[in-house]
C-alpha positions in Angstrom: -3.4 -12.5 -20.5 -6.2 -10.0 -20.0 -5.9 -6.6 -18.4 -9.1 -5.4 -16.7 -9.9 -2.3 -14.6 -11.1 -3.7 -11.3 -13.5 -0.9 -10.3 -15.8 -1.1 -13.4 -14.8 -4.3 -15.2 -13.5 -2.4 -18.3 -11.3 -4.6 -20.6 -8.1 -2.7 -21.3 -6.5 -5.4 -23.5 -7.1 -9.1 -24.0 -3.9 -10.2 -25.7 -1.1 -9.1 -23.4 2.1 -11.2 -23.6 4.1 -11.9 -20.4 7.8 -11.0 -20.2 9.0 -12.3 -16.8 12.5 -13.6 -17.5 15.6 -11.5 -18.1 15.7 -12.3 -21.8 12.1 -11.7 -22.5 12.1 -8.4 -20.6 15.3 -7.4 -22.4 13.7 -8.1 -25.8 10.4 -6.6 -24.9 8.7 -5.1 -28.0 12.0 -4.5 -29.7 11.8 -5.0 -33.5 7.9 -5.1 -33.2 6.4 -3.2 -36.2 3.0 -2.6 -34.6 1.0 -3.2 -31.5 -2.8 -3.6 -32.1 -5.4 -2.1 -29.8 -5.9 -5.3 -27.8 -2.3 -6.3 -27.5 0.5 -5.4 -25.1 3.4 -6.6 -23.1 3.5 -7.2 -19.3 6.9 -6.9 -17.8 7.6 -8.1 -14.2 9.6 -7.4 -12.3 10.2 -4.0 -13.9 10.5 -0.4 -12.7 11.3 1.4 -15.9 11.7 0.7 -19.6 13.5 1.9 -22.7 12.5 2.0 -26.3 15.9 1.4 -27.9 15.7 -0.3 -31.2 11.9 0.1 -31.3 10.2 1.2 -34.5 7.0 2.6 -33.0 5.9 4.8 -30.1 4.0 3.1 -27.2 1.9 4.0 -24.2 3.3 2.8 -20.9 1.5 2.0 -17.6 3.5 1.6 -14.4 2.0 -0.6 -11.7 2.8 -1.2 -8.0 3.0 -4.6 -6.3 -0.8 -4.7 -5.9 -1.5 -3.8 -9.6 -2.5 -0.2 -8.9 -1.5 2.3 -11.6 1.2 4.6 -10.2 2.1 6.5 -13.4 1.5 6.6 -17.2 3.4 7.8 -20.2 1.8 8.5 -23.5 3.5 8.1 -26.9 7.0 7.2 -25.6 9.0 7.5 -28.8 11.6 5.0 -30.1 15.1 5.5 -28.6 13.9 7.0 -25.4 14.1 6.1 -21.7 10.9 5.8 -19.7 10.4 7.5 -16.4 11.3 6.1 -13.1 7.9 6.0 -11.5 8.0 5.9 -7.7 6.6 2.6 -6.4 6.6 0.9 -9.8 7.2 -2.9 -9.7 5.6 -3.9 -13.0 5.0 -2.3 -16.4 2.4 -2.8 -19.2 3.3 -1.5 -22.6 0.3 -0.8 -24.8 -0.5 0.6 -28.3 0.0 4.3 -28.7 -3.1 6.2 -27.7 -4.5 3.5 -25.4 -3.9 5.4 -22.2 -6.0 8.3 -23.4 -8.6 6.2 -25.1 -9.2 4.1 -22.0 -8.8 7.0 -19.6 -6.1 5.2 -17.6 -5.0 7.2 -14.6 -2.9 6.7 -11.4 -4.9 5.1 -8.6 -6.8 2.6 -10.8 -6.7 -1.0 -9.6 -6.1 -3.5 -12.4 -6.8 -7.3 -12.6 -4.3 -9.3 -14.6 -5.9 -12.6 -15.7 -4.1 -15.5 -17.3 
């Protein structure tokens, strides 16, 4: 799936894997050794995440039901709990540094294309 910023057409990532079942959300990026700049994981439904058993830090973007960014977390380290972002219904996990590099901020509307 591709993740695109709706207001300016900026491509955030073009190789985002979907995790929409209980087991795929539970596994998430666990045991992943690296996330490249164009990859990520889309979790839905999802209000918060954890990085238990992960080997790398990640950036986390929390989206509401309309795919508007409600919160972000940068460099969430392994073995941590993510925040509980008010209004979050979906989460996109990205490579560490992606939130800053792409200037991702609350209020941005995203397009999630198959």
